[in-house]
C-alpha positions as CSV (number, residue, x, y, z in Angstrom):
1,M,0.0,0.0,0.0
2,I,1.0,3.6,-0.4
3,A,0.6,6.6,1.9
4,T,-0.1,10.1,0.7
5,Y,-1.2,13.4,2.4
6,G,1.7,13.3,4.8
7,G,1.3,9.6,5.5
8,K,-2.3,10.1,6.7
9,R,-4.0,8.5,3.7
10,W,-3.3,4.8,2.9
11,G,-4.4,3.3,-0.4
12,I,-3.7,1.2,-3.4
13,P,-1.3,2.4,-6.1
14,K,-3.0,3.8,-9.1
15,G,-2.6,6.4,-11.8
16,H,-3.3,7.5,-15.4
17,V,-3.3,5.3,-18.5
18,R,-0.9,6.8,-21.1
19,R,-1.9,7.1,-24.7
20,G,-1.5,3.7,-26.4
21,E,-1.1,1.9,-23.1
22,S,-3.5,-0.8,-21.8
23,A,-5.0,-0.5,-18.4
24,E,-3.0,-3.7,-17.4
25,L,0.3,-2.2,-18.5
26,A,-0.5,1.1,-16.7
27,A,-1.2,-0.8,-13.5
28,I,2.2,-2.6,-13.7
29,R,4.0,0.7,-14.5
30,E,2.2,2.7,-11.7
31,V,2.9,0.1,-9.1
32,A,6.6,0.1,-10.2
33,E,6.8,3.9,-10.1
34,E,5.0,4.3,-6.8
35,T,6.5,1.4,-4.9
36,G,9.7,0.2,-6.7
37,L,8.1,-3.3,-7.1
38,R,7.6,-5.1,-10.4
39,G,4.7,-7.6,-10.9
40,Q,2.5,-9.2,-13.4
41,V,-1.3,-8.9,-13.7
42,L,-3.2,-12.0,-12.5
43,R,-6.7,-10.6,-13.0
44,H,-8.9,-7.6,-13.1
45,L,-10.6,-7.0,-9.7
46,A,-12.9,-4.0,-10.1
47,T,-13.5,-0.7,-11.7
48,I,-14.2,2.1,-9.1
49,E,-15.3,5.6,-9.8
50,Y,-15.1,8.7,-7.7
51,W,-14.9,12.5,-7.8
52,F,-12.1,14.7,-6.6
53,R,-11.1,18.4,-6.8
54,A,-8.1,19.6,-8.8
55,G,-8.0,23.3,-8.0
56,S,-11.5,24.7,-8.8
57,L,-12.4,21.7,-11.1
58,R,-14.4,18.7,-10.1
59,V,-12.9,15.6,-11.8
60,H,-14.8,12.4,-12.3
61,K,-12.4,9.5,-12.4
62,Y,-12.7,5.8,-13.2
63,V,-10.0,3.4,-12.0
64,D,-9.4,-0.2,-13.0
65,L,-7.8,-2.2,-10.2
66,F,-5.9,-5.4,-10.9
67,L,-4.4,-8.1,-8.7
68,L,-0.6,-8.4,-9.4
69,T,1.8,-11.0,-8.4
70,Y,5.2,-9.8,-7.1
71,E,8.1,-10.6,-9.3
72,Y,11.0,-8.4,-8.1
73,G,12.1,-5.1,-6.7
74,T,12.8,-3.3,-3.4
75,L,10.0,-1.4,-1.7
76,T,10.9,2.2,-2.4
77,P,8.3,5.0,-2.2
78,Q,8.2,7.4,-5.2
79,V,9.6,10.6,-3.7
80,S,7.5,13.0,-5.9
81,E,4.1,11.4,-5.2
82,V,4.2,8.9,-2.3
83,D,5.0,9.5,1.4
84,D,5.5,5.8,2.3
85,A,5.0,2.3,0.7
86,R,4.7,-0.8,2.8
87,W,3.6,-4.4,2.7
88,F,0.7,-5.3,5.0
89,P,-1.2,-8.5,5.7
90,V,-4.5,-8.2,3.9
91,E,-6.4,-7.9,7.1
92,E,-4.4,-4.9,8.2
93,A,-4.5,-3.4,4.7
94,I,-8.3,-3.5,4.9
95,T,-8.4,-1.6,8.2
96,L,-5.8,0.9,7.0
97,A,-7.4,1.7,3.6
98,S,-8.8,5.2,3.7
99,F,-11.5,4.7,1.2
100,R,-14.5,2.3,1.3
101,R,-14.2,1.2,-2.3
102,E,-10.5,0.3,-1.8
103,R,-11.4,-1.6,1.4
104,D,-14.1,-3.5,-0.7
105,V,-11.5,-4.5,-3.3
106,L,-9.0,-5.6,-0.6
107,M,-11.8,-7.7,1.0
108,Q,-12.3,-9.3,-2.5
109,V,-8.6,-10.1,-2.6
110,Q,-8.9,-11.6,0.9
111,Q,-11.8,-13.8,-0.3
112,L,-9.9,-14.9,-3.5
113,W,-6.9,-15.8,-1.3
114,K,-9.1,-18.0,0.9
115,E,-10.7,-19.7,-2.1
116,Q,-7.3,-20.0,-3.9
117,K,-8.9,-18.3,-7.0
118,F,-6.2,-16.0,-8.3
119,V,-6.7,-16.4,-12.0
């Protein structure tokens, strides 16, 4: 998970899909940029949507979330965007997640883990 807002907000790495990039490749890239970790997509988990403010603008955002498997890398927070990056047991990640929709997705991962349904 990554922390933002001075370490007060914990969440799942996410970001923008670049022109010509698939959502899956964007997920792999964003996780690597924000955490220093490389992985491969196992499956799509959910598409969440929310509103946020960028200055005086309200922005409506859709985010595809994917389950990735760790391949390699050292956990290193991206200095320009992330205050911290850490591994957590899924139970703890659920309680730390700052947003309900992300908690829901983490609970989905927890259930997939219990059922051994990763792909």
